[in-house]
C-alpha positions, 0 to 999 in steps of 0.5 A, spaced: 449 584 488 449 581 495 447 574 493 453 574 488 458 575 493 455 570 498 455 565 492 463 567 491 464 566 498 461 559 498 465 557 492 471 559 495 470 555 501 468 549 497 474 550 493 479 551 499 476 544 503 476 540 496 484 542 496 485 540 503 481 534 503 485 532 496 492 533 500 490 530 506 488 524 502 495 524 498 498 524 505 494 518 507 495 514 501 503 515 502 503 513 509 499 507 508 503 505 502 509 506 507 506 502 512 503 496 509 505 496 502 512 494 503 509 488 507 505 486 501 510 487 496 515 482 500 509 477 501 508 477 493 515 476 492 515 470 497 509 467 493 512 468 486 518 464 489 514 458 491 510 458 485 517 458 481 520 453 485 514 448 485 513 449 477 520 447 476 520 441 481 525 444 486 520 442 492 526 443 497 526 450 495 519 451 495 518 449 502 524 454 504 520 459 500 513 457 504 517 457 511 519 464 509 513 467 507 509 464 513 513 466 519 509 468 525 508 475 528 508 478 521 516 478 520 519 477 513 525 474 512 529 479 507 534 473 505 534 471 498 
């Protein structure tokens, strides 16, 4: 009887810790996406603009897109 009670207590503790770590992981993913995901997405858009302009032979637009993508200090120009 005492062994079964200890087993149930340990299973309850493991279940509680598992749920807590799952929630903590979800919060961590949300914070990471809020901080880094937006920069990654904007950089990807700039790279796509460069590739499309270069493929069409519009080298001035490609150069402008490259300059916007590689600004110093990690800043991103949101102008289209």
